[in-house]
C-alpha positions in Angstrom: -2.3 16.3 23.4 0.4 16.3 20.2 -1.0 18.1 17.6 0.2 19.0 14.2 -0.5 22.1 11.7 -1.4 21.4 8.5 -1.1 23.8 5.5 -4.9 23.8 4.8 -5.0 25.8 8.2 -6.2 22.6 10.0 -4.5 21.6 13.5 -5.6 18.4 14.2 -4.3 15.7 17.0 -1.7 12.9 16.0 -4.5 10.0 17.0 -6.7 11.5 14.3 -6.6 9.1 10.7 -6.4 12.0 8.7 -3.4 13.7 10.4 -1.6 10.9 10.2 -2.3 10.2 6.9 -1.2 13.8 6.1 2.3 13.6 7.8 2.7 10.5 6.7 1.9 11.6 2.7 4.4 14.3 3.9 7.3 12.1 4.5 6.9 10.8 0.9 7.9 13.9 -0.4 10.2 14.7 2.2 11.6 11.1 1.4 11.3 12.3 -2.7 13.7 15.3 -1.9 16.0 12.9 -0.3 16.3 10.5 -3.3 16.7 13.5 -5.6 19.7 15.3 -3.7 21.5 11.3 -3.2 20.8 10.1 -6.6 20.5 12.9 -9.4 18.2 12.1 -12.2 15.6 10.1 -10.1 12.3 9.9 -12.1 9.0 9.7 -9.5 6.0 8.1 -9.8 3.2 7.6 -7.2 4.4 8.3 -3.5 1.0 8.0 -1.4 0.8 7.3 2.7 -0.8 4.3 3.3 -2.2 2.2 6.9 1.1 2.6 8.3 3.5 4.9 6.6 4.4 5.5 3.4 6.0 4.8 -0.2 7.4 6.3 -3.5 7.7 4.8 -6.7 11.3 5.5 -8.1 12.9 5.0 -11.1 17.0 5.0 -10.5 17.7 5.2 -14.3 19.8 1.5 -14.3 20.9 1.9 -10.8 20.1 -0.5 -8.1 19.2 0.5 -4.7 19.6 -2.0 -1.7 18.4 -2.4 2.2 22.2 -1.0 3.0 21.3 1.8 1.3 18.7 2.8 3.4 20.4 4.5 6.3 21.8 7.1 4.2 18.5 8.0 2.9 17.0 8.5 6.5 19.9 10.3 7.7 19.1 12.8 4.5 15.7 13.2 5.4 16.0 14.6 9.2 19.1 16.9 7.6 16.3 17.9 5.8 13.7 18.2 8.5 15.7 20.0 10.4 16.7 22.6 8.2 13.0 24.4 8.7 12.2 23.4 5.2 8.2 24.5 4.9 5.5 22.5 2.6 4.5 25.8 0.6 1.5 25.3 -2.3 1.2 26.8 -5.6 -1.5 26.9 -8.9 -0.5 26.1 -12.4 -2.6 25.7 -15.5 -2.3 22.1 -17.0 0.1 23.3 -19.7 2.8 25.3 -17.0 2.4 22.0 -15.5 3.6 19.6 -18.7 5.8 22.3 -18.9 7.5 21.8 -15.3 7.8 18.6 -15.6 9.2 18.1 -19.5 11.9 20.2 -18.9 12.9 18.1 -15.8 12.8 14.6 -17.7 10.2 13.2 -15.6 8.2 11.3 -17.8 5.8 9.8 -15.4 4.8 13.0 -14.3 3.8 14.5 -17.3 2.0 10.7 -17.6 0.0 11.8 -14.8 -0.8 15.2 -16.0 -2.0 14.3 -19.2 -4.3 11.8 -17.9 -6.0 15.4 -15.8 -8.8 17.2 -17.0 -7.7 20.4 -18.2 -7.9 23.2 -15.3 -5.8 24.5 -12.3 -3.0 22.0 -10.7 -1.6 22.1 -7.1 1.8 22.0 -6.9 4.1 21.4 -3.0 7.4 22.4 -2.6 9.7 21.3 0.3 13.6 22.7 -0.1 14.1 22.0 -3.7 11.7 19.4 -4.7 8.1 20.0 -6.2 5.6 17.7 -6.6 2.6 17.2 -8.8 -0.2 16.7 -5.5 -3.4 18.0 -3.7 -2.2 18.4 -0.2 -2.7 19.4 2.5 0.9 18.9 4.1 2.3 19.2 7.4 2.9 23.4 7.7 6.6 22.4 8.4 9.1 19.6 7.5 10.5 20.0 10.8 7.8 18.0 12.7 8.7 15.3 11.1 11.3 13.8 13.9 12.0 10.0 13.5 12.6 8.3 10.1 12.4 4.3 9.4 13.0 3.3 6.5 11.4 -0.3 6.1 11.5 -2.4 3.1 12.0 -2.3 -0.9 10.1 -4.0 -3.5 9.9 -3.7 -7.3 6.8 -2.3 -8.8 5.1 -1.6 -11.8 4.1 2.0 -13.5 0.3 2.0 -13.2 0.2 -2.0 -11.9 1.4 -2.5 -15.7 2.7 -6.2 -16.0 3.5 -4.6 -19.6 5.3 -1.0 -18.0 8.5 0.0 -16.5 9.3 -2.0 -13.4 9.9 1.0 -10.6 11.3 0.9 -7.3 9.2 1.5 -4.6 10.5 2.5 -1.1 8.5 2.3 2.1 8.7 4.0 5.5 7.4 5.1 8.6 8.0 8.8 10.3 6.9 9.9 13.8 6.7 13.1 15.4 8.7 11.9 18.3 11.5 9.3 18.4 9.7 7.6 21.3 6.7 6.9 19.2 9.1 5.3 16.6 10.8 3.2 19.3 7.6 2.2 20.5 6.4 1.5 17.0 9.6 -0.7 15.9 9.3 -2.8 19.6 5.7 -3.6 18.4 6.9 -5.0 14.9 9.3 -7.3 17.0 7.1 -8.9 19.0 4.8 -9.6 16.1 7.3 -11.3 14.0 7.6 -13.6 17.3 3.6 -14.2 17.0 3.6 -14.6 13.4 1.5 -17.3 12.0 4.2 -18.8 9.7 6.8 -19.1 12.5 4.3 -20.4 14.7 2.8 -22.5 12.7 6.1 -24.3 11.6 7.2 -24.2 15.5 4.1 -25.9 16.8 3.5 -28.6 13.8 -0.2 -27.1 12.6 0.7 -26.7 9.0 2.9 -26.7 6.5 3.5 -26.0 2.5 4.3 -27.8 -0.7 5.7 -26.2 -3.8 3.3 -29.1 -5.8 0.2 -28.2 -3.8 0.5 -24.3 -4.1 2.3 -21.1 -2.5 -0.5 -19.9 0.2 -2.0 -23.4 0.1 -1.2 -24.7 3.7 -1.7 -28.4 4.7 -3.2 -28.6 8.0 -1.4 -31.1 10.1 -2.7 -32.7 12.8 -2.9 -30.5 16.1 -3.8 -27.6 13.2 -6.4 -29.6 11.7 -7.5 -30.2 15.9 -7.3 -26.5 17.0 -9.2 -25.6 13.5 -12.0 -27.7 14.6 -12.4 -26.0 18.0 -12.3 -22.6 16.6 -14.8 -23.5 14.1 -17.2 -25.3 16.5 -17.0 -22.5 18.8 -17.5 -19.8 15.7 -20.7 -22.3 15.0 -21.8 -22.6 19.1 -22.2 -18.6 18.4 -23.8 -18.3 15.2 -26.2 -20.5 16.4 -26.7 -18.9 19.5 -26.9 -15.2 18.4 -29.9 -16.9 15.6 -28.1 -17.3 12.7 -29.2 -20.3 10.1 -26.3 -22.4 8.0 -26.6 -22.7 4.7 -24.2 -24.4 2.5 -23.0 -23.6 -1.2 -21.4 -25.8 -4.1 -17.6 -24.3 -4.2 -18.1 -23.7 -7.9 -20.9 -21.8 -10.0 -22.3 -21.3 -13.6 -20.1 -18.3 -14.9 -23.6 -17.2 -16.3 -24.5 -16.4 -12.0 -21.5 -14.3 -12.0 -22.1 -12.4 -15.1 -25.7 -11.8 -14.1 -24.4 -10.5 -10.2 -22.1 -8.4 -11.6 -19.0 -9.6 -10.2 -17.7 -11.2 -13.9 -17.5 -7.7 -15.6 -15.8 -6.7 -12.3 -13.7 -9.1 -10.8 -13.6 -11.5 -14.0 -9.8 -11.1 -15.4 -8.5 -10.8 -12.1 -10.4 -14.5 -10.7 -9.5 -17.7 -11.9 -10.5 -18.8 -15.5 -13.5 -20.7 -16.2 -13.8 -24.7 -16.1 -14.8 -26.1 -19.2 -17.1 -29.4 -19.4 -16.3 -31.2 -22.7 -19.2 -33.1 -22.5 -22.4 -30.2 -21.9 -19.8 -27.1 -23.0 -20.7 -25.3 -20.0 -18.6 -23.0 -18.2 -18.1 -22.7 -14.0 -16.2 -20.4 -11.8 -14.7 -21.3 -8.5 -16.3 -19.5 -6.2 -14.6 -16.1 -4.9 -17.1 -15.5 -3.0 -20.3 -16.3 -1.3 -22.6 -13.4 -1.9 -24.0 -15.0 -5.7 -24.9 -18.3 -4.4 -26.8 -17.0 -1.6 -28.9 -14.4 -3.5 -29.8 -17.1 -6.0 
């Protein structure tokens, strides 16, 4: 069984979800170190682990990065990992943390620290790179044996479209090259089964820019397949004792205010529909539960 040692003193198997999360978060730090070596002056936002892999949001200071640049970053990450770097934790005061990143000129880290309560803050250092981080991390960077940077995207700082747009670099790493090879093979197989590819090839559905992105128009073959699946599900639900109910596709805004959904999701949902005659407001139904509770 493949196991990994972490800076908090634990040893966990790779199959453990938390172990993979820590491993990929450590990989984000390793990528940041590589970026700092290749792109001096780069500034860093946040770099978390995600379900499969990690990303880091970076400000390259007007420079651009493309898919063709990713191989050089991967190679630098492997070079740094093979140098047997360790992840070292130290605790500093909020004032010391602000001073460090202010002198470094990393305004995003300064903003993150400003948002924290006063008290002790933990830093993690691997090689020449130091980051604001709770940890833990892998003890040794050379546990990271295989690297694949998968894509580049844009991302607004703190998700606010009125703030700076950063470059988000996604990647995935593994403690064995064979594991990366298996993962990449799985991705290739998944592409063959991509619903967008199959939908077009099998004439199941199509899309129209006038109708709207993500809104499929079911063609005859797709509609028949959909009906078969729906009938199968209805039959199974009946066998399990479920009773059907049907609720409208719109509901009065007051329903969602009362349920609390409007306060939590209102700004991200469709805007209310106004009826000029009655002066009432309705919402397209984003979920069933308020109607069902009513």
